[in-house]
PAZAPA-4460 file (N, C-alpha, C; in steps of 0.05 Angstrom, whole numbers, plus 32768, in hexadecimal, padded with zeros to 4 digits):
% residues 110
    n_x    n_y    n_z   ca_x   ca_y   ca_z    c_x    c_y    c_z   seq   type   mol
   7FE9   81A0   824C   7FFC   818E   823F   8017   8191   824D     1      M     A
   8022   817B   8254   803C   817B   8262   8053   817E   824E     2      L     A
   8069   8189   8258   8080   818D   8246   808B   8173   823B     3      S     A
   808A   815D   824C   8094   8143   8242   8083   8138   822C     4      E     A
   8069   813E   822D   8057   8136   8217   805F   8143   81FD     5      N     A
   8063   815D   81FF   806A   816D   81E7   8086   8164   81DC     6      I     A
   8099   8160   81EE   80B3   8157   81E6   80B2   813C   81D8     7      L     A
   80A4   8129   81E4   80A1   810F   81D8   8093   8111   81BD     8      A     A
   807F   8122   81BB   8071   8126   81A1   8084   812F   818C     9      F     A
   8094   8144   8192   80A6   814F   817D   80BD   813B   8176    10      F     A
   80C6   812C   8189   80DC   8119   8183   80D1   8103   8171    11      I     A
   80BA   80F8   8178   80AF   80E2   8167   80A5   80ED   814C    12      T     A
   809B   8106   814C   8093   8111   8132   80AC   8116   8120    13      L     A
   80C2   811E   812C   80DB   8121   811D   80E3   8106   8111    14      F     A
   80E2   80F1   8121   80E8   80D6   8116   80D6   80CF   80FE    15      C     A
   80BC   80D5   8101   80AA   80D0   80EB   80B1   80E0   80D2    16      A     A
   80B9   80F9   80D6   80C1   8109   80BF   80DA   80FF   80B1    17      L     A
   80EC   80F5   80C1   8105   80E9   80B5   80FD   80D1   80A4    18      V     A
   80EB   80C0   80AE   80E3   80A8   809E   80D2   80B0   8086    19      Y     A
   80C2   80C5   8088   80B3   80CF   8071   80C6   80D9   805C    20      I     A
   80DB   80E8   8064   80EF   80F2   8051   80FD   80DB   8044    21      A     A
   8104   80C6   8053   8111   80AF   8048   80FE   80A1   8034    22      L     A
   80E5   809F   803A   80D1   8093   8028   80D0   80A3   800D    23      A     A
   80CF   80BD   800F   80CE   80CD   7FF7   80E8   80CA   7FE7    24      I     A
   80FF   80CA   7FF4   8118   80C6   7FE7   8119   80AB   7FD8    25      W     A
   810F   8096   7FE6   810F   807B   7FD9   80FC   807C   7FC1    26      C     A
   80E5   8088   7FC4   80D1   8088   7FAF   80DB   8097   7F96    27      Y     A
   80EB   80AD   7F9A   80F4   80BD   7F83   810F   80B5   7F78    28      K     A
   811D   80A4   7F86   8138   809D   7F7E   8138   808E   7F63    29      S     A
   814B   8094   7F52   814E   8086   7F39   8161   806E   7F3C    30      K     A
   8172   806F   7F4F   8184   8058   7F55   8178   8047   7F6B    31      K     A
   817F   802E   7F6C   8174   801C   7F81   817D   8027   7F9D    32      P     A
   816A   8028   7FAF   8170   8032   7FCA   817B   801B   7FDB    33      V     A
   818A   8022   7FEF   8196   800E   8001   8187   800E   801B    34      N     A
   8185   7FF6   8026   8179   7FF3   8041   818F   7FF1   8055    35      F     A
   81A3   7FE1   804F   81B9   7FDC   8062   81CE   7FF2   805F    36      W     A
   81D9   7FFB   8075   81EE   8010   8075   8207   8004   8067    37      A     A
   8212   8014   8055   822B   800B   8048   8226   7FF9   8031    38      G     A
   820E   7FF1   802B   8207   7FDF   8015   8201   7FEF   7FFC    39      D     A
   820C   7FE7   7FE6   8207   7FF4   7FCC   81FA   7FDF   7FBA    40      K     A
   81E2   7FE6   7FB1   81D4   7FD3   7F9F   81D6   7FDD   7F83    41      I     A
   81E1   7FCD   7F72   81E4   7FD3   7F56   81C9   7FD2   7F48    42      S     A
   81C4   7FE4   7F35   81AB   7FE3   7F26   81A8   7FC9   7F16    43      A     A
   81BF   7FBD   7F10   81BE   7FA3   7F01   81B2   7F8C   7F12    44      N     A
   81B3   7F8F   7F2C   81A9   7F7A   7F3E   818B   7F7D   7F42    45      R     A
   817F   7F93   7F3B   8162   7F98   7F40   8152   7F94   7F27    46      V     A
   813E   7F83   7F29   812D   7F7D   7F12   811D   7F96   7F09    47      S     A
   8113   7FA5   7F1B   8104   7FBE   7F15   810A   7FD3   7F2A    48      D     A
   811B   7FE5   7F24   8125   7FF9   7F37   810E   800A   7F42    49      V     A
   80FC   8012   7F30   80E6   8024   7F39   80D4   8016   7F4D    50      K     A
   80CC   7FFD   7F47   80BB   7FEE   7F5A   80CA   7FE8   7F74    51      K     A
   80E4   7FE1   7F72   80F4   7FDB   7F89   80F5   7FF4   7F9C    52      Y     A
   80FB   800B   7F90   80FC   8023   7FA0   80E1   802B   7FAC    53      N     A
   80CC   8027   7F9C   80B1   802E   7FA7   80AA   801B   7FBE    54      R     A
   80B1   8002   7FBC   80AB   7FEF   7FD2   80BA   7FF8   7FEB    55      A     A
   80D3   8000   7FE8   80E2   800A   7FFF   80D6   8023   800A    56      N     A
   80CE   8036   7FF8   80C2   804E   8001   80A8   804A   8010    57      G     A
   8098   8037   8006   807F   8030   8014   8084   8025   802F    58      L     A
   8099   8014   8031   80A0   8008   804B   80A7   801E   805F    59      M     A
   80B7   8032   8057   80BF   8047   8069   80A7   805A   806F    60      W     A
   8096   805E   805C   807E   806F   8061   806B   8062   8075    61      L     A
   8067   8049   8073   8055   803B   8086   8062   803C   80A2    62      I     A
   807D   8038   80A3   808B   8039   80BD   8088   8055   80C9    63      Y     A
   8089   806A   80B8   8086   8085   80C3   806A   8089   80CF    64      S     A
   8056   807C   80C4   803B   807F   80D0   8039   8075   80EC    65      L     A
   8049   8060   80F3   804A   8057   810F   8057   806C   8121    66      F     A
   806B   807A   8116   8077   8090   8126   8064   80A7   8129    67      W     A
   8054   80AD   8115   8040   80C2   8117   802C   80BB   812C    68      I     A
   8022   80A2   812C   800F   8099   8140   801C   809B   815C    69      A     A
   8035   8094   815E   8043   8096   8178   8045   80B4   8181    70      T     A
   8049   80C6   816E   804A   80E2   8175   8030   80EC   8181    71      A     A
   801A   80E3   8174   7FFF   80EB   817D   7FF9   80E0   8199    72      I     A
   8000   80C6   819D   7FFC   80B9   81B7   800D   80C7   81CC    73      V     A
   8025   80CF   81C5   8037   80DC   81D8   802C   80F7   81E2    74      S     A
   801C   8104   81D1   8010   811E   81DA   7FFE   811A   81F2    75      L     A
   7FF1   8103   81F3   7FDD   80FF   8208   7FE8   80EE   8220    76      F     A
   7FFA   80DB   821A   8004   80CA   822F   8021   80C2   8228    77      N     A
   8034   80CD   8237   8050   80C8   8232   8058   80AB   8237    78      V     A
   804C   809F   824B   8052   8083   8252   804A   8070   823B    79      A     A
   8032   8073   8231   802A   8063   821B   803A   806A   8202    80      I     A
   8040   8083   81FF   8052   808C   81E8   806D   807E   81EA    81      G     A
   8078   807C   8201   8091   806E   8205   808F   8051   81FD    82      G     A
   8079   8044   8203   8075   8028   81FB   8074   8027   81DC    83      I     A
   8066   803A   81D1   8063   803B   81B3   807F   8040   81A6    84      C     A
   8090   8050   81B3   80AB   8054   81A8   80BA   803A   81A9    85      I     A
   80B7   802B   81BE   80C4   8010   81BF   80BA   7FFE   81A9    86      G     A
   80A0   7FFE   81A5   8095   7FEE   818F   809F   7FF7   8174    87      I     A
   80A1   8011   8170   80AB   801B   8156   80C9   8013   8153    88      C     A
   80D8   8014   8168   80F4   800C   8166   80F6   7FEE   8160    89      C     A
   80E6   7FDE   816D   80E5   7FC1   8168   80DC   7FBB   814B    90      A     A
   80CD   7FCE   8140   80C3   7FCB   8125   80D8   7FCA   8110    91      G     A
   80F1   7FD1   8118   8107   7FCF   8105   810B   7FB2   80FC    92      I     A
   8105   7F9F   810E   8107   7F83   8107   80F3   7F7D   80F1    93      I     A
   80DB   7F89   80F3   80C7   7F85   80DE   80D0   7F92   80C3    94      V     A
   80DD   7FA9   80C5   80E8   7FB6   80AD   80FC   7FA4   80A0    95      L     A
   810D   7F97   80AF   8121   7F85   80A4   8114   7F6E   8095    96      I     A
   80FF   7F62   80A1   80F0   7F4C   8094   80E3   7F56   807A    97      I     A
   80D7   7F6E   807B   80CA   7F78   8063   80DF   7F7E   804E    98      I     A
   80F6   7F8A   8055   810A   7F8F   8041   8115   7F75   8035    99      Y     A
   8118   7F60   8045   8121   7F47   803A   810E   7F3C   8026   100      L     A
   80F4   7F40   802A   80DF   7F38   8017   80E1   7F49   7FFE   101      N     A
   80E5   7F63   8001   80E8   7F74   7FEA   8101   7F6C   7FDA   102      I     A
   8117   7F66   7FE7   812F   7F5E   7FD9   812C   7F44   7FCB   103      S     A
   811D   7F31   7FD7   8118   7F18   7FC9   8108   7F1C   7FAF   104      K     A
   80F6   7F2F   7FB1   80E4   7F34   7F9A   80F3   7F42   7F83   105      K     A
   8104   7F56   7F89   8110   7F67   7F75   812E   7F64   7F70   106      Y     A
   813D   7F57   7F81   815A   7F54   7F7D   8161   7F39   7F71   107      L     A
   8173   7F3B   7F5E   817D   7F22   7F51   8197   7F1A   7F60   108      R     A
   819C   7F01   7F62   81B5   7EF7   7F6E   81CB   7EF7   7F59   109      N     A
   81DD   7F0A   7F5C   81F4   7F0A   7F4A   820E   7F0E   7F59   110      T     A
***
């Protein structure tokens, strides 16, 4: 195993662990979680805080699975792992779309 494979594995695994921690935090939070930096969502705007937070937590957990898969791929082939990292980074656009759907479902316009 090459050192770059191991390095890529640990970097992408660290990313996955960050997103898993975020998913757990979203899932356990009693207050509405924020997706956008600097945004504060009032509990009055959310129709069901528990379901809203769980939907956000599930979104982050699924995203972390892609990072775990990237970590495993990186162990065997750094070039393909690099492509997977690019796909994961581009996946942020998908996260935005998913969050917008979550907000349409659970946030009230006030």
